[in-house]
N, C-alpha and C positions, 0 to 999 in steps of 0.2 A: 717769071719772076713777079715779086709782088711789089706794086708801086703804091706809096703813101705819101699825101700831101695834108700837113697839120697847120691849123693857124688857130689861134687863140682869138675867143668873142666875149666881151664883155655883155653881162645882161643890165638892163636898166634897173634890175631889181637887187640894188648893188648891197642892202642892207643884208638878204638872204645870202649872196655871194660871199659877202665878208665872212659869215659867220661859217657857211659851209667851207670855206678854206681850213678855217681853223678846227672844225670839228665836221666829221664825213656824218654824223649821226643827228646834226642838228637839226638838218631838214625834215626828218621823220619823226621830229619831235613838235615841229612847229605847221608843216604845210604837209600835203601828199604829192609826190612827184609821179605821173602817170606816163610812163617811159614808152608805151605802145601808142598811147594818144599823141606824143611828142612824134616819134618815128611815122606814124599815118601823115601828121600834119606838115612835116618836113618833106616827105614824099609827093604830096598834094601839090606843095610849092613848086618844089624843085624838077617834077618830072617835066612839065611843058617847056621850061627853061632848057635843061638840059638835051630836051628831044631836037629842039633848035639848033643846039651845039652839037647834034649827032652823037650824042650819046643815051642809053639808056640806064635806069637804075636796077641794079640785082635785088640790092636791100638795104635796109639803113638798122642803126640800132643806136639806142641811146642808153649809156649806161656810165657807173662811176667805177674807172680805172686808174688807179697808182696815185691817189690823194685828188683826182679832177675828175669833172663831168664831161663827157666826150659823146658828141654826135657824129657818128661813124656814117658814111653814104658810102656804098659799092656802085661802082659803074663798070659799062662794057662798052663796047663798039666792035664792028667788024675789023679785022685785022689785029685787035690787041687793044689795050690800054696802056700809053708811058705816061710817065713822071709829068711830062709838058702836059698831057691830059689831065691828071690830076689836078694842078693848077690850073688850069683851065676852068674847069668844071667849079672848082670851088670858088673861085672869082666870079663867077657866073651867076651862083646861087647863095652866096654869103648875105650879100644887101637885102634880099627880099626875106629872107630869114630871120635876120636882125630887124628889118623895119617891121614885120608882123608882130616880133617879140612875144612870141609863145612859149618861149624856155623860160623858167624864172630863177634860172641861176646862171653863172659866167660858165664857159664851155669851151672846150675845144672843138673846131670843126675839123673833122679829117674826112677826106676824100679818097678813096684806094680804089686799086683795080681787085676783082674777086679773088686772085691768086689762086692756087691749085685745089685748095679748099672752097671752093666756090659755093655760097650758099644755094640752096635749092626750096622753092617756096610754090611755084605753080605746076598746073599739068605740064605745061609748055616746058618748063624747066627739066622737069623727069623724061619727058617724052625726047627731047632734045640730047640728053645724055643717056640713053637705053645703051646698056652694054659696059657703062664704066661704073666703078666701086664707088658706094654711098654709105653714108651712116645716117641712120634716122634715130631720133629719140621720141618717143611719143607721151601726150599729155597723161593716159592713161594706158594699162598695160593691154597688148593685142596679142591674142594666142597665148596669153601668160608671160609677155614680156614686153618690156619698153623700150630697149635697146635693139635695133637691127642695123648690122654691117655686112653688107654683101654686093652683088650686082642687081643693078637697075633694070628689070625685065620688059617694063611697059608701064602701061596705065588701064587699068580695069575696072568698071563699075565704080566709079568714084575714088578707087582707090591705088595707090603705088604697087607694083609688083616688084617685090624685091628677093631674087634668090640667095639663099645663104646655105653653101653644102649641098647644093643640088636641092633642097626645098624652096618651094615660091611659096611666101608671105603675101597676102594684101594687106596692105596698112591704109585705113581711111583717111583723106586727104583733112578732116576736119580734127583728127586725133592726133597729126603729127605737130608737135612742139617745136622742133628744130631739125632740118637735114641740110646735108652738104656732101659734097663730092670729097672722097675719101680713097686717094691714089695710095699706092702699099708704099711707095717709098719714095723721097724727095729726091731729084737728079742732083748730084754735084754741082754747087755753083748757082743754084737756083734759090737764090735768097731774097730779103725784103730791103728796098731801097726807101728812105724815108727823107722826106724835106719839109722843114718848118718855115712859115709863113710869120 
């Protein structure tokens, strides 16, 4: 089951936040939002705090969804993540992220378990899930294709080996845009639980 804890955070940049809520395109006209830089800084700040709490960061993303900015952080731990873990992790990192004030808009901080569609980002991730189905989208075509959906076969020469209908493809790590587990079907009753703070 996917567990999500979401909490609204008000940025010190109230002028931008005010207009961003009115006009989602306002920011693109007045200032640049570097989502990757925000994600990197959020992970940099949150990683040691979460480690002390017993959690690891799977991935993060900063995006605009449903009329709001959202900083989403995926966490994991041995034995799985519960909604209580998401709440605890959120409380643990929200102050340092707010104090550092590197996000120029009001946003929602969302701490989530990875769920069954777990993001895959590192060599260790791919090696851990050898034999599992995955979906990979590349930044540029590899062997004439940009989308790969098959079984993770291992890691070779800096590339992810993925088997599709019996054919093995090698996808260089530096060319992977996004990758995640891709189970064939969702088991009945395996939904999402969300709680807001």
